[in-house]
VEXMAR-932998 format. One line per 3 residues: number of its first residue (from 0); their letters; for each residue y, x, z of N, C-alpha, C, O, CB. Coordinates in nm, 2 decimals, padded with zeros to 4 digits. Atoms other than C-alpha are relative to their C-alpha. Glycine has a CB too. Layout:
BEGIN
NUM = a = Y,X,Z,Y,X,Z,Y,X,Z,Y,X,Z,Y,X,Z | ...;
% end
This chain:
BEGIN
0 = mtf = 00.02,00.11,-00.10,03.48,01.68,-00.51,00.07,00.04,00.13,00.06,00.15,00.18,-00.15,-00.01,00.03 | -00.08,-00.02,-00.12,03.71,01.64,-00.21,-00.09,-00.01,00.12,-00.21,-00.05,00.12,00.11,-00.10,00.01 | 00.08,00.01,-00.12,03.60,01.66,00.15,-00.03,-00.14,00.04,-00.14,-00.17,00.09,00.07,00.08,00.11;
3 = asl = 00.02,00.14,-00.03,03.65,01.29,00.20,-00.11,-00.06,-00.08,-00.19,-00.14,-00.03,00.13,-00.08,-00.02 | 00.11,00.06,00.08,03.42,01.21,-00.09,-00.13,00.06,00.04,-00.23,-00.02,00.04,00.03,00.04,-00.15 | 00.12,-00.06,-00.05,03.16,01.45,00.04,-00.05,-00.07,00.12,-00.17,-00.10,00.14,00.01,00.15,00.02;
6 = vfy = 00.04,00.07,-00.12,03.16,01.29,00.38,-00.04,-00.15,-00.03,-00.14,-00.20,00.03,00.12,-00.01,00.10 | 00.04,00.14,00.03,03.15,00.94,00.22,-00.14,00.00,-00.06,-00.22,-00.09,-00.02,00.10,-00.05,-00.11 | 00.13,00.00,00.06,02.84,01.03,00.01,-00.11,00.03,00.11,-00.22,-00.02,00.10,-00.01,00.10,-00.11;
9 = cfs = 00.10,-00.03,-00.11,02.67,01.18,00.32,-00.03,-00.12,00.08,-00.15,-00.15,00.11,00.05,00.12,00.09 | 00.02,00.12,-00.08,02.72,00.87,00.53,-00.06,-00.11,-00.08,-00.14,-00.19,-00.02,00.13,-00.04,00.07 | 00.06,00.10,00.09,02.63,00.65,00.24,-00.15,00.02,-00.01,-00.23,-00.07,-00.01,00.07,-00.01,-00.13;
12 = ail = 00.14,-00.03,00.01,02.30,00.83,00.20,-00.07,-00.03,00.13,-00.18,-00.08,00.12,-00.02,00.15,-00.04 | 00.06,00.03,-00.13,02.23,00.81,00.57,-00.02,-00.15,00.02,-00.12,-00.20,00.07,00.08,00.06,00.11 | 00.01,00.14,-00.01,02.31,00.44,00.56,-00.11,-00.07,-00.09,-00.18,-00.15,-00.04,00.14,-00.06,-00.04;
15 = lws = 00.11,00.06,00.09,02.08,00.36,00.26,-00.14,00.04,00.05,-00.23,-00.04,00.05,00.02,00.05,-00.14 | 00.13,-00.04,-00.05,01.80,00.57,00.41,-00.04,-00.08,00.13,-00.15,-00.12,00.14,00.00,00.15,00.03 | 00.03,00.08,-00.12,01.82,00.40,00.75,-00.03,-00.14,-00.02,-00.11,-00.20,00.04,00.12,00.02,00.10;
18 = aam = 00.03,00.14,00.03,01.84,00.05,00.60,-00.14,-00.01,-00.07,-00.21,-00.11,-00.04,00.11,-00.05,-00.10 | 00.14,00.00,00.06,01.53,00.13,00.39,-00.11,00.01,00.11,-00.21,-00.05,00.10,-00.02,00.10,-00.11 | 00.10,-00.02,-00.11,01.35,00.25,00.71,-00.01,-00.12,00.08,-00.12,-00.15,00.14,00.04,00.12,00.08;
21 = vvt = 00.01,00.12,-00.08,01.44,-00.07,00.89,-00.09,-00.10,-00.06,-00.17,-00.17,00.01,00.14,-00.07,00.01 | 00.09,00.10,00.07,01.26,-00.28,00.62,-00.14,00.05,-00.01,-00.24,-00.03,00.00,00.06,-00.02,-00.14 | 00.14,-00.05,00.03,00.96,-00.05,00.56,-00.07,00.05,00.12,-00.20,00.05,00.12,00.01,00.12,-00.10;
24 = irn = 00.07,-00.05,-00.11,00.88,00.09,00.90,-00.07,-00.11,00.08,-00.03,-00.22,00.08,00.09,00.08,00.10 | 00.08,00.10,-00.07,00.61,-00.09,01.10,00.02,-00.02,00.15,-00.01,-00.12,00.20,-00.15,00.03,-00.03 | -00.03,00.00,-00.14,00.71,-00.01,01.45,00.13,-00.07,00.02,00.24,-00.02,-00.02,00.00,00.14,00.06;
27 = pvk = -00.12,00.07,-00.02,00.97,-00.27,01.56,00.10,00.07,00.08,00.22,00.05,00.06,-00.03,-00.14,00.06 | -00.10,-00.07,-00.08,01.13,-00.05,01.82,00.07,00.11,-00.09,00.19,00.12,-00.08,-00.07,00.07,00.12 | -00.06,-00.10,00.09,01.19,00.23,01.56,00.09,-00.07,-00.10,00.19,-00.01,-00.14,-00.11,00.08,-00.07;
30 = avl = -00.08,00.07,00.10,01.32,-00.03,01.32,00.14,-00.04,00.06,00.24,-00.03,-00.01,-00.07,-00.13,-00.05 | -00.12,00.03,-00.06,01.58,-00.14,01.57,00.09,00.13,00.02,00.21,00.12,00.00,-00.02,-00.06,00.14 | -00.07,-00.13,-00.01,01.68,00.23,01.63,00.06,00.04,-00.14,00.17,00.09,-00.14,-00.09,00.11,00.06;
33 = flv = -00.06,-00.03,00.14,01.72,00.28,01.25,00.11,-00.09,-00.03,00.20,-00.05,-00.10,-00.11,-00.01,-00.10 | -00.11,00.09,00.02,01.93,-00.03,01.24,00.13,00.04,00.08,00.24,00.03,00.02,-00.04,-00.14,00.05 | -00.12,-00.06,-00.07,02.16,00.13,01.51,00.06,00.11,-00.08,00.18,00.12,-00.09,-00.05,00.05,00.14;
36 = laf = -00.05,-00.11,00.08,02.18,00.44,01.29,00.08,-00.06,-00.13,00.18,00.00,-00.17,-00.11,00.09,-00.05 | -00.07,00.06,00.12,02.28,00.22,00.99,00.14,-00.06,00.04,00.23,-00.04,-00.04,-00.09,-00.12,-00.06 | -00.13,00.05,-00.05,02.55,00.05,01.19,00.10,00.11,00.03,00.22,00.10,-00.01,-00.01,-00.09,00.12;
39 = vsa = -00.08,-00.11,-00.03,02.69,00.38,01.31,00.05,00.06,-00.13,00.17,00.10,-00.14,-00.07,00.10,00.09 | -00.05,-00.05,00.13,02.70,00.51,00.95,00.10,-00.09,-00.07,00.19,-00.04,-00.13,-00.13,00.02,-00.09 | -00.10,00.09,00.06,02.88,00.20,00.83,00.13,00.01,00.07,00.23,00.00,00.01,-00.06,-00.14,00.00;
42 = aci = -00.12,-00.01,-00.08,03.13,00.24,01.11,00.07,00.13,-00.04,00.20,00.13,-00.05,-00.03,00.01,00.15 | -00.06,-00.12,00.05,03.19,00.60,00.99,00.07,-00.02,-00.13,00.17,00.04,-00.16,-00.10,00.11,00.00 | -00.06,00.03,00.13,03.25,00.48,00.64,00.13,-00.08,00.01,00.23,-00.06,-00.06,-00.10,-00.07,-00.09;
45 = wml = -00.12,00.08,-00.03,03.50,00.22,00.77,00.11,00.09,00.05,00.23,00.07,00.03,-00.02,-00.11,00.09 | -00.10,-00.10,-00.05,03.68,00.51,00.95,00.06,00.07,-00.11,00.18,00.10,-00.11,-00.06,00.09,00.10 | -00.06,-00.06,00.12,03.72,00.68,00.62,00.09,-00.09,-00.08,00.19,-00.04,-00.14,-00.12,00.05,-00.09;
48 = lea = -00.09,00.09,00.07,03.88,00.37,00.48,00.12,-00.04,00.09,00.19,-00.14,00.05,-00.08,-00.13,-00.04 | -00.12,00.03,-00.09,04.13,00.37,00.77,-00.01,-00.14,00.06,00.09,-00.20,00.09,00.13,00.02,-00.07 | 00.02,00.13,-00.07,03.98,00.05,00.92,-00.06,00.03,00.14,-00.18,00.00,00.16,-00.10,-00.09,-00.09;
51 = efl = 00.05,-00.05,-00.13,03.95,00.19,01.27,-00.04,-00.12,00.09,-00.14,-00.11,00.16,00.11,00.08,00.07 | 00.03,00.11,-00.09,03.95,-00.15,01.44,-00.14,-00.06,-00.03,-00.22,-00.09,00.06,00.11,-00.11,-00.01 | 00.14,00.05,00.04,03.65,-00.28,01.24,-00.11,00.10,00.04,-00.22,00.05,00.08,00.00,-00.03,-00.15;
54 = aiv = 00.10,-00.09,-00.04,03.47,00.04,01.30,-00.03,00.00,00.15,-00.15,00.01,00.19,00.04,00.14,-00.04 | 00.02,00.00,-00.14,03.52,00.03,01.67,-00.07,-00.13,00.05,-00.16,-00.13,00.13,00.13,00.01,00.08 | 00.07,00.13,-00.03,03.42,-00.34,01.68,-00.14,00.00,-00.04,-00.23,-00.05,00.04,00.07,-00.12,-00.07;
57 = lvl = 00.14,-00.01,00.04,03.10,-00.27,01.49,-00.08,00.09,00.10,-00.19,00.05,00.13,00.00,00.07,-00.14 | 00.07,-00.09,-00.09,03.01,00.01,01.73,-00.02,-00.07,00.14,-00.13,-00.07,00.20,00.06,00.13,00.02 | 00.00,00.06,-00.13,03.10,-00.18,02.05,-00.09,-00.13,00.00,-00.17,-00.15,00.09,00.14,-00.03,00.05;
60 = vyv = 00.06,00.14,-00.01,02.97,-00.53,01.96,-00.15,00.01,-00.05,-00.24,-00.03,00.02,00.07,-00.10,-00.09 | 00.14,00.00,00.05,02.66,-00.46,01.74,-00.08,00.11,00.06,-00.19,00.09,00.11,00.01,00.02,-00.15 | 00.08,-00.11,-00.05,02.55,-00.11,01.85,-00.01,-00.01,00.16,-00.12,00.01,00.21,00.06,00.13,-00.04;
63 = gav = -00.01,00.00,-00.15,02.66,-00.15,02.22,-00.06,-00.13,00.06,-00.10,-00.12,00.18,00.13,00.02,00.04 | 00.05,00.12,-00.07,02.55,-00.51,02.28,-00.12,-00.07,-00.08,-00.22,-00.09,-00.02,00.12,-00.10,00.00 | 00.10,00.07,00.08,02.35,-00.68,02.00,-00.13,00.08,-00.01,-00.24,00.03,00.01,00.05,-00.05,-00.13;
66 = mvl = 00.12,-00.08,00.03,02.12,-00.39,01.92,-00.07,00.03,00.13,-00.19,00.04,00.14,00.04,00.13,-00.07 | 00.06,-00.02,-00.13,02.06,-00.32,02.29,-00.08,-00.12,00.04,-00.19,-00.11,00.10,00.10,00.03,00.11 | 00.07,00.13,-00.03,01.96,-00.69,02.33,-00.13,-00.01,-00.09,-00.23,-00.04,-00.04,00.09,-00.12,-00.02;
69 = flf = 00.12,00.00,00.08,01.73,-00.66,02.03,-00.11,00.09,00.05,-00.22,00.06,00.05,00.04,00.03,-00.15 | 00.09,-00.10,-00.05,01.57,-00.35,02.16,-00.07,-00.05,00.13,-00.19,-00.03,00.15,00.07,00.14,00.02 | 00.06,00.05,-00.13,01.52,-00.51,02.51,-00.10,-00.11,-00.03,-00.21,-00.11,00.03,00.11,-00.05,00.09;
72 = vvm = 00.09,00.11,00.03,01.36,-00.82,02.36,-00.12,00.05,-00.07,-00.23,00.01,-00.04,00.07,-00.10,-00.09 | 00.12,-00.06,00.07,01.13,-00.62,02.12,-00.09,00.07,00.10,-00.21,00.06,00.09,00.05,00.09,-00.11 | 00.09,-00.08,-00.10,01.01,-00.40,02.41,-00.06,-00.10,00.10,-00.16,-00.06,00.16,00.09,00.11,00.06;
75 = mid = 00.06,00.09,-00.10,00.96,-00.70,02.64,-00.11,-00.09,-00.05,-00.20,-00.12,00.02,00.12,-00.08,00.06 | 00.10,00.10,00.05,00.76,-00.93,02.41,-00.12,00.07,-00.04,-00.23,00.01,-00.06,00.06,-00.07,-00.12 | 00.12,-00.07,00.03,00.52,-00.65,02.33,-00.07,-00.05,-00.13,-00.18,-00.11,-00.13,-00.10,-00.01,00.12;
78 = vnl = 00.05,00.05,00.13,00.47,-00.72,01.96,-00.14,00.06,-00.04,-00.15,00.19,-00.02,00.10,00.03,-00.11 | 00.13,-00.05,00.04,00.11,-00.69,01.84,00.01,00.06,-00.14,00.02,-00.02,-00.24,-00.11,-00.11,00.00 | -00.02,-00.06,00.13,00.14,-00.44,01.55,-00.12,-00.02,-00.09,-00.10,-00.02,-00.21,00.02,00.15,00.02;
81 = avl = 00.11,00.03,00.08,-00.21,-00.51,01.43,00.01,-00.13,-00.08,-00.03,-00.14,-00.19,-00.13,00.00,00.08 | -00.02,00.13,00.07,-00.12,-00.87,01.35,00.11,00.02,-00.11,00.10,-00.05,-00.21,00.04,-00.11,00.10 | -00.11,-00.02,00.10,00.20,-00.75,01.17,-00.05,00.07,-00.13,-00.01,00.05,-00.24,00.11,00.08,00.06;
84 = rqg = 00.05,-00.07,00.11,00.00,-00.52,00.95,-00.09,-00.08,-00.09,-00.12,-00.05,-00.21,-00.08,00.13,00.04 | 00.09,00.09,00.08,-00.23,-00.80,00.83,00.07,-00.06,-00.11,00.18,-00.12,-00.09,-00.07,-00.10,00.09 | -00.06,00.06,00.11,-00.15,-00.92,00.49,00.12,00.07,-00.06,00.19,00.01,-00.14,00.04,-00.14,00.03;
87 = ftd = -00.12,-00.08,00.05,00.12,-00.65,00.42,-00.02,00.03,-00.15,00.08,00.02,-00.22,00.02,00.13,00.08 | 00.02,-00.03,00.14,-00.04,-00.54,00.10,00.00,-00.12,-00.10,00.02,-00.11,-00.22,-00.13,00.08,-00.02 | 00.00,00.12,00.08,-00.08,-00.90,-00.02,00.14,-00.04,-00.06,00.15,-00.08,-00.17,-00.06,-00.11,00.07;
90 = ylp = -00.13,00.04,00.04,00.29,-00.96,-00.03,00.09,00.12,-00.05,00.21,00.11,-00.08,00.07,-00.06,00.11 | -00.08,-00.12,00.05,00.39,-00.60,-00.14,00.05,-00.01,-00.14,00.17,00.02,-00.16,-00.09,00.12,00.01 | -00.06,00.01,00.14,00.42,-00.67,-00.52,00.12,-00.10,00.00,00.22,-00.07,-00.07,-00.11,-00.04,-00.09;
93 = lga = -00.10,00.10,00.00,00.63,-00.98,-00.46,00.13,00.05,00.07,00.24,00.04,00.02,-00.04,-00.13,00.07 | -00.11,-00.06,-00.08,00.85,-00.80,-00.20,00.07,00.11,-00.08,00.19,00.12,-00.08,-00.04,00.05,00.13 | -00.06,-00.11,00.08,00.90,-00.50,-00.43,00.08,-00.06,-00.12,00.18,-00.01,-00.16,-00.11,00.09,-00.05;
96 = mia = -00.07,00.06,00.11,01.00,-00.73,-00.72,00.13,-00.06,00.04,00.23,-00.04,-00.02,-00.09,-00.10,-00.07 | -00.12,00.05,-00.05,01.25,-00.91,-00.51,00.10,00.11,00.04,00.22,00.09,00.02,-00.03,-00.09,00.12 | -00.09,-00.11,-00.04,01.39,-00.58,-00.38,00.07,00.06,-00.12,00.19,00.09,-00.12,-00.08,00.10,00.08;
99 = ilm = -00.06,-00.06,00.12,01.44,-00.45,-00.73,00.10,-00.09,-00.06,00.20,-00.05,-00.11,-00.12,00.03,-00.11 | -00.10,00.10,00.05,01.61,-00.77,-00.84,00.13,00.00,00.08,00.24,-00.01,00.03,-00.06,-00.14,00.00 | -00.11,-00.01,-00.09,01.84,-00.75,-00.54,00.09,00.13,-00.03,00.21,00.12,-00.03,-00.04,00.00,00.14;
102 = vie = -00.07,-00.12,00.03,01.93,-00.39,-00.62,00.07,-00.01,-00.14,00.19,00.04,-00.15,-00.10,00.12,-00.01 | -00.06,00.02,00.13,02.00,-00.48,-00.99,00.13,-00.09,00.02,00.23,-00.06,-00.04,-00.10,-00.05,-00.10 | -00.11,00.09,-00.02,02.22,-00.77,-00.88,00.12,00.07,00.07,00.24,00.04,00.04,-00.04,-00.12,00.08;
105 = mai = -00.11,-00.07,-00.07,02.42,-00.56,-00.63,00.06,00.11,-00.09,00.18,00.13,-00.08,-00.06,00.07,00.12 | -00.06,-00.10,00.09,02.46,-00.28,-00.89,00.10,-00.07,-00.10,00.20,-00.01,-00.14,-00.10,00.07,-00.08 | -00.09,00.07,00.09,02.61,-00.54,-01.13,00.12,-00.06,00.07,00.23,-00.05,00.01,-00.08,-00.12,-00.07;
108 = avg = -00.12,00.06,-00.07,02.83,-00.71,-00.87,00.10,00.10,00.05,00.22,00.08,00.04,-00.05,-00.09,00.11 | -00.09,-00.10,-00.06,02.97,-00.40,-00.70,-00.01,00.13,-00.06,00.02,00.23,00.00,-00.03,00.01,00.15 | 00.01,-00.12,00.07,02.91,-00.14,-00.96,00.13,00.06,-00.04,00.24,00.00,-00.01,-00.09,-00.01,-00.11;
111 = paq = -00.13,-00.06,00.04,03.17,00.09,-01.11,00.08,-00.08,-00.10,00.20,-00.07,-00.11,-00.03,00.14,-00.07 | -00.08,00.09,00.09,03.26,-00.17,-01.37,00.08,-00.10,00.07,00.19,-00.14,00.02,-00.10,-00.08,-00.09 | -00.08,00.10,-00.07,03.39,-00.40,-01.10,00.08,00.07,00.11,00.20,00.03,00.13,-00.09,-00.10,00.07;
114 = fgl = -00.07,-00.07,-00.11,03.49,-00.16,-00.82,00.01,00.15,-00.02,00.01,00.23,00.08,-00.08,-00.03,00.13 | -00.02,-00.14,00.03,03.54,00.17,-00.99,00.14,00.04,00.04,00.23,-00.04,00.07,-00.03,00.03,-00.14 | -00.14,-00.05,-00.03,03.85,00.39,-00.94,00.10,-00.05,-00.10,00.22,-00.06,-00.06,00.00,00.15,00.00;
117 = akv = -00.10,00.06,00.10,04.00,00.24,-01.26,00.04,-00.14,00.04,00.15,-00.18,00.02,-00.07,00.00,-00.13 | -00.03,00.14,-00.05,03.97,-00.11,-01.11,00.07,00.00,00.13,00.17,-00.07,00.15,-00.13,-00.08,00.00 | -00.06,00.00,-00.13,04.04,-00.03,-00.75,00.04,00.14,00.03,-00.05,00.22,00.07,-00.11,-00.05,00.11;
120 = pvp = -00.04,-00.14,-00.02,04.24,00.29,-00.71,00.00,00.03,00.15,-00.01,-00.06,00.24,00.14,00.03,-00.06 | 00.00,-00.04,-00.14,04.25,00.49,-00.39,00.13,-00.05,00.07,00.24,-00.03,00.01,-00.01,00.16,00.01 | -00.13,00.05,-00.06,04.50,00.32,-00.15,00.09,00.11,00.05,00.04,00.22,00.08,-00.04,-00.09,00.12;
123 = aal = -00.10,-00.10,-00.05,04.81,00.50,-00.05,-00.01,00.03,00.15,-00.06,-00.06,00.22,00.15,-00.04,-00.03 | 00.01,-00.03,-00.14,04.83,00.68,00.28,00.10,-00.08,00.08,00.21,-00.10,00.04,00.03,00.15,00.02 | -00.09,00.09,-00.09,04.97,00.47,00.56,00.07,00.08,00.10,00.04,00.20,00.13,-00.09,-00.10,00.07;
126 = gvh = -00.08,-00.07,-00.09,05.23,00.56,00.80,-00.06,00.01,00.14,-00.17,-00.04,00.17,00.13,-00.07,00.02 | 00.06,-00.02,-00.13,05.18,00.67,01.16,00.01,-00.12,00.09,-00.08,-00.15,00.17,00.09,00.12,00.07 | -00.02,00.12,-00.08,05.31,00.35,01.31,-00.08,-00.13,-00.06,-00.06,-00.24,-00.01,00.14,-00.04,00.01;
129 = ysn = 00.07,00.11,00.06,05.08,00.13,01.09,-00.12,-00.03,00.09,-00.19,00.05,00.14,-00.06,00.04,-00.14 | 00.11,00.05,-00.08,04.83,-00.08,01.29,-00.08,-00.11,-00.08,-00.03,-00.22,-00.11,00.06,-00.07,00.13 | 00.08,00.09,00.08,04.55,-00.24,01.10,-00.05,-00.12,00.09,-00.09,-00.22,00.04,-00.12,00.07,-00.06;
132 = trv = 00.03,00.11,-00.09,04.47,-00.45,01.41,00.10,-00.11,-00.01,00.07,-00.23,-00.01,-00.01,00.05,00.15 | -00.11,00.10,00.01,04.81,-00.62,01.39,-00.01,-00.07,-00.14,00.01,-00.19,-00.14,00.14,00.07,00.02 | 00.01,00.06,00.14,04.77,-00.68,01.01,-00.12,-00.09,-00.01,-00.11,-00.20,-00.06,-00.01,00.11,-00.10;
135 = lgq = 00.12,00.09,00.00,04.42,-00.82,01.06,00.02,-00.12,00.08,-00.02,-00.23,00.03,-00.12,00.08,00.05 | -00.03,00.12,-00.08,04.54,-01.05,01.33,00.10,-00.10,-00.07,00.08,-00.22,-00.07,00.06,00.04,00.13 | -00.09,00.09,00.08,04.83,-01.18,01.11,-00.07,-00.07,-00.11,-00.04,-00.18,-00.14,00.11,00.09,-00.05;
138 = lly = 00.08,00.06,00.11,04.59,-01.24,00.82,-00.09,-00.11,00.06,-00.10,-00.22,00.00,-00.08,00.10,-00.07 | 00.09,00.09,-00.05,04.34,-01.42,01.04,00.07,-00.13,00.05,00.02,-00.24,00.03,-00.08,00.06,00.12 | -00.06,00.11,-00.06,04.59,-01.65,01.21,00.11,-00.06,-00.09,00.19,-00.15,-00.05,00.06,00.03,00.13;
141 = tvy = -00.10,00.06,00.09,04.81,-01.72,00.90,-00.07,-00.04,-00.13,-00.08,-00.16,-00.16,00.11,00.10,-00.03 | 00.06,00.03,00.13,04.63,-01.70,00.57,-00.14,-00.05,00.01,-00.17,-00.15,-00.06,-00.01,00.13,-00.09 | 00.14,00.04,-00.01,04.27,-01.74,00.68,-00.02,-00.07,00.13,-00.13,-00.06,00.19,-00.09,00.12,00.00;
144 = vyp = 00.01,00.07,-00.13,04.33,-01.96,00.99,-00.11,-00.11,-00.01,-00.19,-00.12,00.09,00.13,-00.06,00.04 | 00.10,00.11,00.01,04.11,-02.25,00.86,-00.14,00.05,-00.01,-00.23,00.01,00.06,00.04,-00.09,-00.12 | 00.14,-00.06,00.00,03.81,-02.04,00.76,-00.04,00.06,00.13,-00.15,00.06,00.17,-00.01,00.10,-00.11;
147 = fei = 00.03,-00.07,-00.13,03.84,-01.85,01.09,-00.04,-00.11,00.10,-00.13,-00.09,00.18,00.12,00.07,00.05 | 00.03,00.11,-00.09,03.84,-02.18,01.29,-00.13,-00.07,-00.03,-00.21,-00.10,00.06,00.11,-00.10,00.00 | 00.13,00.06,00.04,03.55,-02.32,01.09,-00.11,00.09,00.04,-00.22,00.04,00.09,00.00,-00.02,-00.16;
150 = aav = 00.10,-00.10,-00.05,03.35,-02.00,01.16,-00.02,-00.01,00.15,-00.13,00.00,00.19,00.03,00.14,-00.05 | 00.01,00.01,-00.15,03.43,-02.04,01.53,-00.08,-00.13,00.04,-00.16,-00.12,00.13,00.14,00.00,00.06 | 00.07,00.12,-00.03,03.31,-02.40,01.53,-00.15,00.01,-00.04,-00.24,-00.04,00.04,00.06,-00.12,-00.08;
153 = ill = 00.14,-00.02,00.04,02.99,-02.30,01.34,-00.08,00.08,00.11,-00.19,00.05,00.15,-00.01,00.07,-00.13 | 00.06,-00.08,-00.10,02.92,-02.03,01.60,-00.02,-00.08,00.13,-00.12,-00.06,00.20,00.09,00.13,00.03 | 00.01,00.09,-00.12,02.99,-02.28,01.88,-00.12,-00.09,-00.01,-00.20,-00.11,00.09,00.13,-00.08,00.03;
156 = vai = 00.11,00.09,00.02,02.74,-02.52,01.73,-00.13,00.07,00.01,-00.23,00.02,00.07,00.01,-00.07,-00.14 | 00.12,-00.08,-00.01,02.48,-02.24,01.70,-00.03,00.03,00.15,-00.15,00.03,00.19,00.02,00.13,-00.08 | 00.02,-00.03,-00.14,02.53,-02.15,02.07,-00.05,-00.12,00.07,-00.15,-00.11,00.15,00.13,00.05,00.07;
159 = vaa = 00.05,00.12,-00.07,02.49,-02.51,02.18,-00.14,-00.03,-00.04,-00.23,-00.08,00.04,00.09,-00.12,-00.04 | 00.13,00.03,00.05,02.18,-02.55,01.96,-00.10,00.10,00.07,-00.21,00.06,00.10,-00.01,00.02,-00.15 | 00.09,-00.10,-00.07,02.03,-02.23,02.11,-00.03,-00.04,00.14,-00.14,-00.03,00.19,00.05,00.14,-00.01;
162 = ial = 00.02,00.04,-00.14,02.09,-02.35,02.46,-00.09,-00.13,00.01,-00.17,-00.14,00.10,00.14,-00.03,00.07 | 00.08,00.13,00.00,01.94,-02.70,02.38,-00.15,00.03,-00.03,-00.23,-00.03,00.03,00.06,-00.09,-00.10 | 00.14,-00.03,00.03,01.63,-02.54,02.23,-00.07,00.08,00.12,-00.19,00.06,00.15,-00.01,00.09,-00.12;
165 = tmr = 00.05,-00.07,-00.11,01.59,-02.31,02.53,-00.02,-00.09,00.13,-00.12,-00.07,00.20,00.09,00.11,00.04 | 00.00,00.08,-00.12,01.65,-02.57,02.80,-00.08,-00.13,-00.01,-00.09,-00.21,00.08,00.14,-00.04,00.04 | 00.08,00.12,00.02,01.42,-02.84,02.66,-00.12,00.00,00.10,-00.18,00.11,00.13,-00.05,-00.02,-00.15;
168 = rrp = 00.12,00.01,-00.09,01.14,-02.97,02.89,-00.13,00.01,-00.07,-00.15,-00.06,-00.17,00.01,-00.13,00.08 | 00.14,-00.01,00.05,00.79,-02.87,02.82,-00.10,-00.05,00.10,-00.09,-00.02,00.22,-00.03,00.15,-00.04 | 00.10,00.06,-00.10,00.50,-03.06,02.97,-00.09,00.10,00.07,-00.13,00.07,00.18,-00.08,-00.11,-00.07;
171 = dtk = 00.09,-00.10,-00.05,00.29,-02.75,03.03,00.07,00.10,00.09,00.01,00.20,00.12,-00.08,00.06,-00.10 | -00.08,-00.10,-00.08,00.57,-02.56,03.22,00.04,-00.06,00.13,00.08,-00.17,00.14,00.12,00.04,-00.08 | -00.04,00.04,-00.13,00.63,-02.58,03.59,00.14,00.03,00.02,00.19,00.14,-00.01,-00.09,00.07,00.11;
174 = yqn = -00.15,-00.01,-00.03,00.99,-02.63,03.70,00.02,-00.02,00.15,-00.06,-00.08,00.22,00.08,-00.10,-00.08 | -00.05,00.01,-00.14,01.16,-02.60,04.04,00.12,-00.08,00.01,00.21,-00.07,-00.08,00.02,00.14,00.06 | -00.11,00.08,-00.02,01.40,-02.85,04.17,00.08,00.06,00.12,00.03,00.04,00.23,-00.04,-00.15,00.02;
177 = paq = -00.07,-00.06,-00.12,01.66,-02.67,04.39,00.04,-00.10,00.10,00.05,-00.07,00.22,00.12,00.08,-00.05 | -00.04,00.11,-00.09,01.78,-03.00,04.54,-00.11,-00.03,00.10,-00.09,-00.05,00.22,00.05,-00.12,-00.07 | 00.12,00.03,-00.08,01.43,-03.07,04.67,-00.03,00.11,00.10,-00.07,00.10,00.21,-00.12,-00.04,-00.08;
180 = qvn = 00.03,-00.11,-00.08,01.39,-02.72,04.80,00.10,00.01,00.12,00.06,00.05,00.22,00.01,00.13,-00.08 | -00.10,00.00,-00.11,01.72,-02.74,05.00,-00.03,-00.11,00.10,-00.01,-00.08,00.22,00.14,-00.01,-00.06 | 00.02,00.11,-00.09,01.64,-03.08,05.15,-00.14,-00.01,00.07,-00.17,-00.10,00.14,00.02,-00.13,-00.08;
183 = vra = 00.14,00.00,-00.05,01.28,-02.99,05.25,00.01,00.02,00.16,00.10,00.09,00.21,-00.09,00.10,-00.06 | 00.00,-00.01,-00.14,01.20,-03.02,05.62,-00.13,00.07,00.04,-00.23,00.07,-00.03,00.00,-00.14,00.07 | 00.11,-00.08,-00.04,00.96,-02.81,05.82,-00.12,-00.09,00.03,-00.24,-00.05,-00.01,00.03,00.08,00.13;
186 = qdr = 00.12,00.09,-00.03,00.74,-03.11,05.93,-00.06,-00.05,-00.13,-00.17,-00.10,-00.12,00.05,-00.11,00.09 | 00.06,00.04,00.13,00.69,-03.19,05.56,-00.09,00.10,-00.06,-00.17,00.07,-00.14,00.11,-00.04,-00.10 | 00.08,-00.11,00.06,00.54,-02.85,05.49,-00.10,00.06,00.09,-00.20,00.11,00.05,00.10,00.10,-00.05;
189 = vri = 00.09,-00.06,-00.10,00.38,-02.74,05.81,-00.05,-00.10,00.10,00.03,-00.18,00.15,00.08,00.12,00.08 | 00.06,00.10,-00.10,00.14,-02.94,06.03,-00.07,00.08,00.11,-00.15,00.17,00.08,-00.10,-00.09,-00.07 | 00.06,-00.07,-00.11,00.06,-02.81,06.37,-00.11,-00.08,00.06,-00.09,-00.20,00.10,00.11,00.04,00.11;
192 = vkm = 00.12,00.07,-00.05,-00.29,-02.91,06.49,-00.03,00.07,00.14,-00.06,00.19,00.14,-00.12,00.01,-00.10 | 00.04,-00.05,-00.13,-00.37,-02.88,06.86,-00.15,-00.03,00.02,-00.19,-00.14,00.01,00.09,-00.07,00.11 | 00.14,00.02,-00.02,-00.73,-02.82,06.93,-00.04,00.06,00.14,00.02,00.16,00.18,-00.08,00.08,-00.11;
195 = pte = 00.05,-00.06,-00.14,-00.91,-02.76,07.27,-00.07,00.13,-00.02,-00.15,00.15,-00.11,-00.08,-00.11,00.07 | 00.07,-00.13,00.00,-01.02,-02.42,07.34,-00.14,-00.01,00.04,-00.17,-00.09,00.13,00.07,00.11,00.08 | 00.14,00.01,-00.04,-01.39,-02.36,07.37,-00.03,00.12,00.09,00.02,00.23,00.08,-00.09,00.01,-00.13;
198 = pra = 00.03,-00.11,-00.09,-01.53,-02.16,07.66,-00.09,00.10,-00.06,-00.17,00.07,-00.15,-00.07,-00.06,00.13 | 00.08,-00.11,00.05,-01.69,-01.83,07.60,-00.15,-00.02,00.05,-00.17,-00.07,00.16,00.05,00.13,00.04 | 00.14,00.01,-00.04,-02.07,-01.83,07.60,-00.03,00.11,00.10,-00.15,00.11,00.14,-00.09,00.01,-00.13;
% end
């Protein structure tokens, strides 16, 4: 076994363990931290495949931004763990059966019969001046330009939908009108009452 294979199996084991902990652990904060570990392990595997750009994007975008946002939201909403634990054992047999079926399907789809070394040999070593960022950009804007643009439109629609759901008016929520606050006058808010002073007894 070569050193690259040993490193691959180590990071793969860490990735599988952290992904399993994300699903099985009950503390949401720890689940987010295990998800960060899973992303970092996947980025290391991409580095072994000489996909440096994808590995850096995974670390910067998901670990550096998305997971920090998830962790901030989970810690701010103060999830009630007692409510999450209710009914866990009721759905455990169904969840275990679905998990086993998914593992079997993944083993059939991406197993050695489909993606073994006989089917997909080890790629040749690339030169020093090779840039996978340039190659990825050329593929995105030539061969896959239509799927790339469709994905961008779908993401834009999702952003607009999220903003529309967030900005909707609720009857039980108090809102402030900045225009009314700017145009307010002192005599509309403060009333000065003059009263005669009373002599001391």
